[in-house]
N, CA, C and O atoms as a Tripos MOL2 file, in Angstrom:
@<TRIPOS>MOLECULE
protein
  240   239    60     0     0
PROTEIN
NO_CHARGES

@<TRIPOS>ATOM
      1 N          -8.4830   54.7260  -16.8390 N.3       1 MET1
      2 CA         -9.6410   54.4620  -15.9980 C.3       1 MET1
      3 C          -9.2170   54.1360  -14.5630 C.2       1 MET1
      4 O          -9.8870   54.5220  -13.6050 O.2       1 MET1
      5 N          -8.0920   53.4190  -14.4290 N.am      2 GLN2
      6 CA         -7.6190   53.0820  -13.0940 C.3       2 GLN2
      7 C          -7.1690   54.3230  -12.3290 C.2       2 GLN2
      8 O          -7.3200   54.4060  -11.1110 O.2       2 GLN2
      9 N          -6.6210   55.2740  -13.0550 N.am      3 ALA3
     10 CA         -6.1670   56.5010  -12.3970 C.3       3 ALA3
     11 C          -7.3500   57.2460  -11.7850 C.2       3 ALA3
     12 O          -7.2590   57.7640  -10.6720 O.2       3 ALA3
     13 N          -8.4390   57.2950  -12.5070 N.am      4 ILE4
     14 CA         -9.6400   57.9660  -11.9860 C.3       4 ILE4
     15 C         -10.1680   57.2180  -10.7760 C.2       4 ILE4
     16 O         -10.5550   57.8300   -9.7810 O.2       4 ILE4
     17 N         -10.1840   55.9040  -10.8610 N.am      5 SER5
     18 CA        -10.6510   55.0880   -9.7510 C.3       5 SER5
     19 C          -9.7870   55.3030   -8.5170 C.2       5 SER5
     20 O         -10.3010   55.3900   -7.4010 O.2       5 SER5
     21 N          -8.4710   55.3880   -8.7160 N.am      6 ARG6
     22 CA         -7.5480   55.6180   -7.6160 C.3       6 ARG6
     23 C          -7.7890   56.9840   -6.9710 C.2       6 ARG6
     24 O          -7.7630   57.1100   -5.7470 O.2       6 ARG6
     25 N          -8.0210   57.9920   -7.7890 N.am      7 VAL7
     26 CA         -8.2740   59.3440   -7.2760 C.3       7 VAL7
     27 C          -9.5690   59.3690   -6.4740 C.2       7 VAL7
     28 O          -9.6290   59.9940   -5.4150 O.2       7 VAL7
     29 N         -10.5870   58.7070   -6.9600 N.am      8 ILE8
     30 CA        -11.8750   58.6740   -6.2480 C.3       8 ILE8
     31 C         -11.7160   57.9590   -4.9120 C.2       8 ILE8
     32 O         -12.2370   58.4290   -3.9000 O.2       8 ILE8
     33 N         -11.0010   56.8220   -4.8880 N.am      9 ARG9
     34 CA        -10.7830   56.1080   -3.6300 C.3       9 ARG9
     35 C         -10.0030   56.9640   -2.6350 C.2       9 ARG9
     36 O         -10.3280   56.9970   -1.4480 O.2       9 ARG9
     37 N          -8.9870   57.6480   -3.1180 N.am     10 ARG10
     38 CA         -8.1960   58.5140   -2.2440 C.3      10 ARG10
     39 C          -9.0530   59.6600   -1.7070 C.2      10 ARG10
     40 O          -8.9350   60.0320   -0.5390 O.2      10 ARG10
     41 N          -9.9090   60.2150   -2.5520 N.am     11 PHE11
     42 CA        -10.7890   61.3090   -2.1430 C.3      11 PHE11
     43 C         -11.7580   60.8370   -1.0700 C.2      11 PHE11
     44 O         -12.0130   61.5640   -0.1090 O.2      11 PHE11
     45 N         -12.3010   59.6370   -1.2150 N.am     12 CYS12
     46 CA        -13.2520   59.1120   -0.2320 C.3      12 CYS12
     47 C         -12.5960   58.8260    1.1110 C.2      12 CYS12
     48 O         -13.2440   58.9370    2.1510 O.2      12 CYS12
     49 N         -11.3290   58.4620    1.1020 N.am     13 LYS13
     50 CA        -10.6160   58.1810    2.3450 C.3      13 LYS13
     51 C         -10.1300   59.4510    3.0340 C.2      13 LYS13
     52 O          -9.8380   59.4330    4.2300 O.2      13 LYS13
     53 N         -10.0420   60.5300    2.3080 N.am     14 HIS14
     54 CA         -9.5400   61.7920    2.8510 C.3      14 HIS14
     55 C         -10.6480   62.4400    3.6770 C.2      14 HIS14
     56 O         -11.6470   62.9020    3.1260 O.2      14 HIS14
     57 N         -10.4730   62.4730    4.9910 N.am     15 GLU15
     58 CA        -11.5420   62.9430    5.8820 C.3      15 GLU15
     59 C         -11.3030   64.3330    6.4480 C.2      15 GLU15
     60 O         -12.1800   64.8570    7.1350 O.2      15 GLU15
     61 N         -10.1700   64.9470    6.1950 N.am     16 GLU16
     62 CA         -9.9080   66.2680    6.7620 C.3      16 GLU16
     63 C         -10.8830   67.3090    6.2360 C.2      16 GLU16
     64 O         -11.3050   68.1950    6.9790 O.2      16 GLU16
     65 N         -11.2410   67.2140    4.9750 N.am     17 GLY17
     66 CA        -12.1980   68.1580    4.4020 C.3      17 GLY17
     67 C         -13.5640   68.0220    5.0340 C.2      17 GLY17
     68 O         -14.2610   69.0130    5.2480 O.2      17 GLY17
     69 N         -13.9460   66.7920    5.3310 N.am     18 VAL18
     70 CA        -15.2400   66.5480    5.9780 C.3      18 VAL18
     71 C         -15.2560   67.1850    7.3570 C.2      18 VAL18
     72 O         -16.2470   67.8020    7.7460 O.2      18 VAL18
     73 N         -14.1770   67.0420    8.0890 N.am     19 THR19
     74 CA        -14.0950   67.6290    9.4240 C.3      19 THR19
     75 C         -14.2000   69.1500    9.3480 C.2      19 THR19
     76 O         -14.8770   69.7680   10.1690 O.2      19 THR19
     77 N         -13.5440   69.7410    8.3850 N.am     20 ALA20
     78 CA        -13.6130   71.1960    8.2280 C.3      20 ALA20
     79 C         -15.0390   71.6370    7.9200 C.2      20 ALA20
     80 O         -15.5050   72.6520    8.4370 O.2      20 ALA20
     81 N         -15.7230   70.8810    7.0850 N.am     21 ILE21
     82 CA        -17.1170   71.2140    6.7630 C.3      21 ILE21
     83 C         -17.9880   71.0960    8.0070 C.2      21 ILE21
     84 O         -18.8490   71.9420    8.2460 O.2      21 ILE21
     85 N         -17.7650   70.0490    8.7990 N.am     22 GLU22
     86 CA        -18.5460   69.8870   10.0310 C.3      22 GLU22
     87 C         -18.3130   71.0490   10.9860 C.2      22 GLU22
     88 O         -19.2560   71.5780   11.5730 O.2      22 GLU22
     89 N         -17.0540   71.4430   11.1390 N.am     23 TYR23
     90 CA        -16.7610   72.5830   12.0140 C.3      23 TYR23
     91 C         -17.4090   73.8600   11.4720 C.2      23 TYR23
     92 O         -17.8970   74.6860   12.2440 O.2      23 TYR23
     93 N         -17.4140   74.0190   10.1770 N.am     24 GLY24
     94 CA        -18.0720   75.1800    9.5770 C.3      24 GLY24
     95 C         -19.5640   75.1950    9.8450 C.2      24 GLY24
     96 O         -20.1350   76.2420   10.1500 O.2      24 GLY24
     97 N         -20.1980   74.0360    9.7300 N.am     25 LEU25
     98 CA        -21.6330   73.9470   10.0120 C.3      25 LEU25
     99 C         -21.9390   74.2130   11.4780 C.2      25 LEU25
    100 O         -22.9250   74.8750   11.8000 O.2      25 LEU25
    101 N         -21.0970   73.6980   12.3660 N.am     26 ILE26
    102 CA        -21.2880   73.9510   13.7960 C.3      26 ILE26
    103 C         -21.1420   75.4460   14.0930 C.2      26 ILE26
    104 O         -21.9350   76.0120   14.8450 O.2      26 ILE26
    105 N         -20.1290   76.0810   13.5020 N.am     27 ALA27
    106 CA        -19.9240   77.5150   13.7160 C.3      27 ALA27
    107 C         -21.1110   78.3200   13.1930 C.2      27 ALA27
    108 O         -21.5360   79.2870   13.8240 O.2      27 ALA27
    109 N         -21.6460   77.9160   12.0370 N.am     28 ALA28
    110 CA        -22.8130   78.6140   11.4800 C.3      28 ALA28
    111 C         -24.0220   78.4540   12.3880 C.2      28 ALA28
    112 O         -24.7740   79.4060   12.5970 O.2      28 ALA28
    113 N         -24.2120   77.2570   12.9260 N.am     29 LEU29
    114 CA        -25.3400   77.0190   13.8280 C.3      29 LEU29
    115 C         -25.2020   77.8430   15.1040 C.2      29 LEU29
    116 O         -26.1750   78.4330   15.5720 O.2      29 LEU29
    117 N         -24.0070   77.8830   15.6600 N.am     30 ILE30
    118 CA        -23.7770   78.6950   16.8650 C.3      30 ILE30
    119 C         -24.0240   80.1660   16.5570 C.2      30 ILE30
    120 O         -24.6010   80.8840   17.3740 O.2      30 ILE30
    121 N         -23.5920   80.6150   15.3870 N.am     31 GLY31
    122 CA        -23.8370   81.9990   14.9860 C.3      31 GLY31
    123 C         -25.3170   82.3210   14.9030 C.2      31 GLY31
    124 O         -25.7550   83.3840   15.3430 O.2      31 GLY31
    125 N         -26.0890   81.3970   14.3350 N.am     32 LEU32
    126 CA        -27.5390   81.6170   14.2440 C.3      32 LEU32
    127 C         -28.1850   81.6840   15.6270 C.2      32 LEU32
    128 O         -29.0730   82.5040   15.8620 O.2      32 LEU32
    129 N         -27.7410   80.8260   16.5350 N.am     33 VAL33
    130 CA        -28.2870   80.8410   17.8940 C.3      33 VAL33
    131 C         -27.9400   82.1550   18.5870 C.2      33 VAL33
    132 O         -28.7880   82.7400   19.2610 O.2      33 VAL33
    133 N         -26.7180   82.6190   18.4310 N.am     34 VAL34
    134 CA        -26.3020   83.8840   19.0510 C.3      34 VAL34
    135 C         -27.1040   85.0470   18.4780 C.2      34 VAL34
    136 O         -27.5780   85.9050   19.2230 O.2      34 VAL34
    137 N         -27.2550   85.0790   17.1680 N.am     35 ILE35
    138 CA        -28.0210   86.1640   16.5370 C.3      35 ILE35
    139 C         -29.4680   86.1400   17.0120 C.2      35 ILE35
    140 O         -30.0480   87.1840   17.3100 O.2      35 ILE35
    141 N         -30.0490   84.9420   17.0810 N.am     36 GLY36
    142 CA        -31.4330   84.8310   17.5700 C.3      36 GLY36
    143 C         -31.5570   85.2900   19.0080 C.2      36 GLY36
    144 O         -32.5040   85.9970   19.3540 O.2      36 GLY36
    145 N         -30.6080   84.8960   19.8540 N.am     37 GLY37
    146 CA        -30.6460   85.3010   21.2590 C.3      37 GLY37
    147 C         -30.4860   86.7900   21.4290 C.2      37 GLY37
    148 O         -31.1840   87.4020   22.2380 O.2      37 GLY37
    149 N         -29.5780   87.3840   20.6790 N.am     38 VAL38
    150 CA        -29.3700   88.8280   20.7660 C.3      38 VAL38
    151 C         -30.6000   89.5760   20.2830 C.2      38 VAL38
    152 O         -30.9650   90.6030   20.8530 O.2      38 VAL38
    153 N         -31.2350   89.0750   19.2450 N.am     39 THR39
    154 CA        -32.4440   89.7150   18.7260 C.3      39 THR39
    155 C         -33.5580   89.6990   19.7690 C.2      39 THR39
    156 O         -34.2070   90.7180   20.0060 O.2      39 THR39
    157 N         -33.7770   88.5420   20.3890 N.am     40 VAL40
    158 CA        -34.8290   88.4360   21.4110 C.3      40 VAL40
    159 C         -34.4710   89.2860   22.6250 C.2      40 VAL40
    160 O         -35.3180   90.0110   23.1470 O.2      40 VAL40
    161 N         -33.2260   89.2030   23.0730 N.am     41 LEU41
    162 CA        -32.7940   89.9740   24.2300 C.3      41 LEU41
    163 C         -32.8570   91.4720   23.9350 C.2      41 LEU41
    164 O         -33.2370   92.2620   24.7980 O.2      41 LEU41
    165 N         -32.4850   91.8570   22.7220 N.am     42 GLY42
    166 CA        -32.5200   93.2690   22.3380 C.3      42 GLY42
    167 C         -33.9310   93.8260   22.3760 C.2      42 GLY42
    168 O         -34.1480   94.9400   22.8530 O.2      42 GLY42
    169 N         -34.8890   93.0600   21.8780 N.am     43 SER43
    170 CA        -36.2900   93.5020   21.9100 C.3      43 SER43
    171 C         -36.7780   93.6310   23.3420 C.2      43 SER43
    172 O         -37.4780   94.5860   23.6780 O.2      43 SER43
    173 N         -36.4180   92.6870   24.1770 N.am     44 SER44
    174 CA        -36.8160   92.7320   25.5770 C.3      44 SER44
    175 C         -36.2110   93.9380   26.2850 C.2      44 SER44
    176 O         -36.8940   94.6320   27.0370 O.2      44 SER44
    177 N         -34.9310   94.1820   26.0410 N.am     45 LEU45
    178 CA        -34.2720   95.3320   26.6560 C.3      45 LEU45
    179 C         -34.8610   96.6470   26.1760 C.2      45 LEU45
    180 O         -35.0000   97.5910   26.9540 O.2      45 LEU45
    181 N         -35.2050   96.7090   24.9100 N.am     46 GLU46
    182 CA        -35.8060   97.9360   24.3820 C.3      46 GLU46
    183 C         -37.1300   98.2220   25.0880 C.2      46 GLU46
    184 O         -37.4240   99.3680   25.4270 O.2      46 GLU46
    185 N         -37.9160   97.1890   25.3040 N.am     47 THR47
    186 CA        -39.1890   97.3580   26.0120 C.3      47 THR47
    187 C         -38.9600   97.8370   27.4360 C.2      47 THR47
    188 O         -39.6510   98.7390   27.9090 O.2      47 THR47
    189 N         -37.9880   97.2340   28.1230 N.am     48 LYS48
    190 CA        -37.6910   97.6400   29.5080 C.3      48 LYS48
    191 C         -37.2450   99.0950   29.5810 C.2      48 LYS48
    192 O         -37.7300   99.8530   30.4210 O.2      48 LYS48
    193 N         -36.3170   99.4910   28.6980 N.am     49 PHE49
    194 CA        -35.8230  100.8640   28.7150 C.3      49 PHE49
    195 C         -36.9180  101.8630   28.3520 C.2      49 PHE49
    196 O         -36.9550  102.9690   28.8910 O.2      49 PHE49
    197 N         -37.7960  101.4820   27.4540 N.am     50 THR50
    198 CA        -38.9190  102.3630   27.1070 C.3      50 THR50
    199 C         -39.8320  102.5540   28.3100 C.2      50 THR50
    200 O         -40.2910  103.6660   28.5710 O.2      50 THR50
    201 N         -40.0970  101.4780   29.0420 N.am     51 THR51
    202 CA        -40.9270  101.5600   30.2510 C.3      51 THR51
    203 C         -40.2610  102.4470   31.3010 C.2      51 THR51
    204 O         -40.9200  103.2800   31.9220 O.2      51 THR51
    205 N         -38.9620  102.2680   31.4960 N.am     52 ILE52
    206 CA        -38.2350  103.0840   32.4730 C.3      52 ILE52
    207 C         -38.2320  104.5510   32.0550 C.2      52 ILE52
    208 O         -38.4410  105.4350   32.8860 O.2      52 ILE52
    209 N         -37.9950  104.8130   30.7690 N.am     53 ALA53
    210 CA        -37.9850  106.2000   30.2840 C.3      53 ALA53
    211 C         -39.3630  106.8430   30.4590 C.2      53 ALA53
    212 O         -39.4550  108.0190   30.8120 O.2      53 ALA53
    213 N         -40.4070  106.1010   30.2220 N.am     54 SER54
    214 CA        -41.7670  106.6400   30.3910 C.3      54 SER54
    215 C         -42.0300  106.9600   31.8530 C.2      54 SER54
    216 O         -42.6180  107.9890   32.1840 O.2      54 SER54
    217 N         -41.5810  106.0580   32.7230 N.am     55 SER55
    218 CA        -41.7820  106.2800   34.1650 C.3      55 SER55
    219 C         -41.0350  107.5140   34.6370 C.2      55 SER55
    220 O         -41.5650  108.3100   35.4120 O.2      55 SER55
    221 N         -39.8050  107.6710   34.1690 N.am     56 ILE56
    222 CA        -39.0110  108.8310   34.5690 C.3      56 ILE56
    223 C         -39.6060  110.1070   33.9920 C.2      56 ILE56
    224 O         -39.6440  111.1390   34.6610 O.2      56 ILE56
    225 N         -40.0690  110.0360   32.7550 N.am     57 GLY57
    226 CA        -40.6420  111.2060   32.1020 C.3      57 GLY57
    227 C         -41.9340  111.6560   32.7760 C.2      57 GLY57
    228 O         -42.1750  112.8570   32.8960 O.2      57 GLY57
    229 N         -42.7560  110.7290   33.2120 N.am     58 SER58
    230 CA        -44.0350  111.1120   33.8480 C.3      58 SER58
    231 C         -43.8170  111.5180   35.3020 C.2      58 SER58
    232 O         -44.6720  112.1900   35.8780 O.2      58 SER58
    233 N         -42.7130  111.1340   35.9030 N.am     59 ALA59
    234 CA        -42.4390  111.5080   37.3010 C.3      59 ALA59
    235 C         -41.9900  112.9700   37.3980 C.2      59 ALA59
    236 O         -42.1850  113.6240   38.4220 O.2      59 ALA59
    237 N         -41.3940  113.4610   36.3310 N.am     60 GLY60
    238 CA        -40.8470  114.8180   36.3780 C.3      60 GLY60
    239 C         -41.8460  115.8150   36.0400 C.2      60 GLY60
    240 O         -41.5490  117.0090   36.0330 O.2      60 GLY60
@<TRIPOS>BOND
     1     1     2 1
     2     2     3 1
     3     3     4 2
     4     3     5 am
     5     5     6 1
     6     6     7 1
     7     7     8 2
     8     7     9 am
     9     9    10 1
    10    10    11 1
    11    11    12 2
    12    11    13 am
    13    13    14 1
    14    14    15 1
    15    15    16 2
    16    15    17 am
    17    17    18 1
    18    18    19 1
    19    19    20 2
    20    19    21 am
    21    21    22 1
    22    22    23 1
    23    23    24 2
    24    23    25 am
    25    25    26 1
    26    26    27 1
    27    27    28 2
    28    27    29 am
    29    29    30 1
    30    30    31 1
    31    31    32 2
    32    31    33 am
    33    33    34 1
    34    34    35 1
    35    35    36 2
    36    35    37 am
    37    37    38 1
    38    38    39 1
    39    39    40 2
    40    39    41 am
    41    41    42 1
    42    42    43 1
    43    43    44 2
    44    43    45 am
    45    45    46 1
    46    46    47 1
    47    47    48 2
    48    47    49 am
    49    49    50 1
    50    50    51 1
    51    51    52 2
    52    51    53 am
    53    53    54 1
    54    54    55 1
    55    55    56 2
    56    55    57 am
    57    57    58 1
    58    58    59 1
    59    59    60 2
    60    59    61 am
    61    61    62 1
    62    62    63 1
    63    63    64 2
    64    63    65 am
    65    65    66 1
    66    66    67 1
    67    67    68 2
    68    67    69 am
    69    69    70 1
    70    70    71 1
    71    71    72 2
    72    71    73 am
    73    73    74 1
    74    74    75 1
    75    75    76 2
    76    75    77 am
    77    77    78 1
    78    78    79 1
    79    79    80 2
    80    79    81 am
    81    81    82 1
    82    82    83 1
    83    83    84 2
    84    83    85 am
    85    85    86 1
    86    86    87 1
    87    87    88 2
    88    87    89 am
    89    89    90 1
    90    90    91 1
    91    91    92 2
    92    91    93 am
    93    93    94 1
    94    94    95 1
    95    95    96 2
    96    95    97 am
    97    97    98 1
    98    98    99 1
    99    99   100 2
   100    99   101 am
   101   101   102 1
   102   102   103 1
   103   103   104 2
   104   103   105 am
   105   105   106 1
   106   106   107 1
   107   107   108 2
   108   107   109 am
   109   109   110 1
   110   110   111 1
   111   111   112 2
   112   111   113 am
   113   113   114 1
   114   114   115 1
   115   115   116 2
   116   115   117 am
   117   117   118 1
   118   118   119 1
   119   119   120 2
   120   119   121 am
   121   121   122 1
   122   122   123 1
   123   123   124 2
   124   123   125 am
   125   125   126 1
   126   126   127 1
   127   127   128 2
   128   127   129 am
   129   129   130 1
   130   130   131 1
   131   131   132 2
   132   131   133 am
   133   133   134 1
   134   134   135 1
   135   135   136 2
   136   135   137 am
   137   137   138 1
   138   138   139 1
   139   139   140 2
   140   139   141 am
   141   141   142 1
   142   142   143 1
   143   143   144 2
   144   143   145 am
   145   145   146 1
   146   146   147 1
   147   147   148 2
   148   147   149 am
   149   149   150 1
   150   150   151 1
   151   151   152 2
   152   151   153 am
   153   153   154 1
   154   154   155 1
   155   155   156 2
   156   155   157 am
   157   157   158 1
   158   158   159 1
   159   159   160 2
   160   159   161 am
   161   161   162 1
   162   162   163 1
   163   163   164 2
   164   163   165 am
   165   165   166 1
   166   166   167 1
   167   167   168 2
   168   167   169 am
   169   169   170 1
   170   170   171 1
   171   171   172 2
   172   171   173 am
   173   173   174 1
   174   174   175 1
   175   175   176 2
   176   175   177 am
   177   177   178 1
   178   178   179 1
   179   179   180 2
   180   179   181 am
   181   181   182 1
   182   182   183 1
   183   183   184 2
   184   183   185 am
   185   185   186 1
   186   186   187 1
   187   187   188 2
   188   187   189 am
   189   189   190 1
   190   190   191 1
   191   191   192 2
   192   191   193 am
   193   193   194 1
   194   194   195 1
   195   195   196 2
   196   195   197 am
   197   197   198 1
   198   198   199 1
   199   199   200 2
   200   199   201 am
   201   201   202 1
   202   202   203 1
   203   203   204 2
   204   203   205 am
   205   205   206 1
   206   206   207 1
   207   207   208 2
   208   207   209 am
   209   209   210 1
   210   210   211 1
   211   211   212 2
   212   211   213 am
   213   213   214 1
   214   214   215 1
   215   215   216 2
   216   215   217 am
   217   217   218 1
   218   218   219 1
   219   219   220 2
   220   219   221 am
   221   221   222 1
   222   222   223 1
   223   223   224 2
   224   223   225 am
   225   225   226 1
   226   226   227 1
   227   227   228 2
   228   227   229 am
   229   229   230 1
   230   230   231 1
   231   231   232 2
   232   231   233 am
   233   233   234 1
   234   234   235 1
   235   235   236 2
   236   235   237 am
   237   237   238 1
   238   238   239 1
   239   239   240 2
@<TRIPOS>SUBSTRUCTURE
     1 MET1         2 RESIDUE 1 A MET
     2 GLN2         6 RESIDUE 1 A GLN
     3 ALA3        10 RESIDUE 1 A ALA
     4 ILE4        14 RESIDUE 1 A ILE
     5 SER5        18 RESIDUE 1 A SER
     6 ARG6        22 RESIDUE 1 A ARG
     7 VAL7        26 RESIDUE 1 A VAL
     8 ILE8        30 RESIDUE 1 A ILE
     9 ARG9        34 RESIDUE 1 A ARG
    10 ARG10       38 RESIDUE 1 A ARG
    11 PHE11       42 RESIDUE 1 A PHE
    12 CYS12       46 RESIDUE 1 A CYS
    13 LYS13       50 RESIDUE 1 A LYS
    14 HIS14       54 RESIDUE 1 A HIS
    15 GLU15       58 RESIDUE 1 A GLU
    16 GLU16       62 RESIDUE 1 A GLU
    17 GLY17       66 RESIDUE 1 A GLY
    18 VAL18       70 RESIDUE 1 A VAL
    19 THR19       74 RESIDUE 1 A THR
    20 ALA20       78 RESIDUE 1 A ALA
    21 ILE21       82 RESIDUE 1 A ILE
    22 GLU22       86 RESIDUE 1 A GLU
    23 TYR23       90 RESIDUE 1 A TYR
    24 GLY24       94 RESIDUE 1 A GLY
    25 LEU25       98 RESIDUE 1 A LEU
    26 ILE26      102 RESIDUE 1 A ILE
    27 ALA27      106 RESIDUE 1 A ALA
    28 ALA28      110 RESIDUE 1 A ALA
    29 LEU29      114 RESIDUE 1 A LEU
    30 ILE30      118 RESIDUE 1 A ILE
    31 GLY31      122 RESIDUE 1 A GLY
    32 LEU32      126 RESIDUE 1 A LEU
    33 VAL33      130 RESIDUE 1 A VAL
    34 VAL34      134 RESIDUE 1 A VAL
    35 ILE35      138 RESIDUE 1 A ILE
    36 GLY36      142 RESIDUE 1 A GLY
    37 GLY37      146 RESIDUE 1 A GLY
    38 VAL38      150 RESIDUE 1 A VAL
    39 THR39      154 RESIDUE 1 A THR
    40 VAL40      158 RESIDUE 1 A VAL
    41 LEU41      162 RESIDUE 1 A LEU
    42 GLY42      166 RESIDUE 1 A GLY
    43 SER43      170 RESIDUE 1 A SER
    44 SER44      174 RESIDUE 1 A SER
    45 LEU45      178 RESIDUE 1 A LEU
    46 GLU46      182 RESIDUE 1 A GLU
    47 THR47      186 RESIDUE 1 A THR
    48 LYS48      190 RESIDUE 1 A LYS
    49 PHE49      194 RESIDUE 1 A PHE
    50 THR50      198 RESIDUE 1 A THR
    51 THR51      202 RESIDUE 1 A THR
    52 ILE52      206 RESIDUE 1 A ILE
    53 ALA53      210 RESIDUE 1 A ALA
    54 SER54      214 RESIDUE 1 A SER
    55 SER55      218 RESIDUE 1 A SER
    56 ILE56      222 RESIDUE 1 A ILE
    57 GLY57      226 RESIDUE 1 A GLY
    58 SER58      230 RESIDUE 1 A SER
    59 ALA59      234 RESIDUE 1 A ALA
    60 GLY60      238 RESIDUE 1 A GLY
């Protein structure tokens, strides 16, 4: 029983795994923000290029 208790105490004091998890969560959050920004920017750019293409097409 003491061996299990010792392992649990050592596990609770070991913080490197927690730091890795935090960095993973931060990276995932940054990834979501980048994907969201690219999606919004992509839609906006598509609208702009469509407008420009229509203008060029009707000018000719």
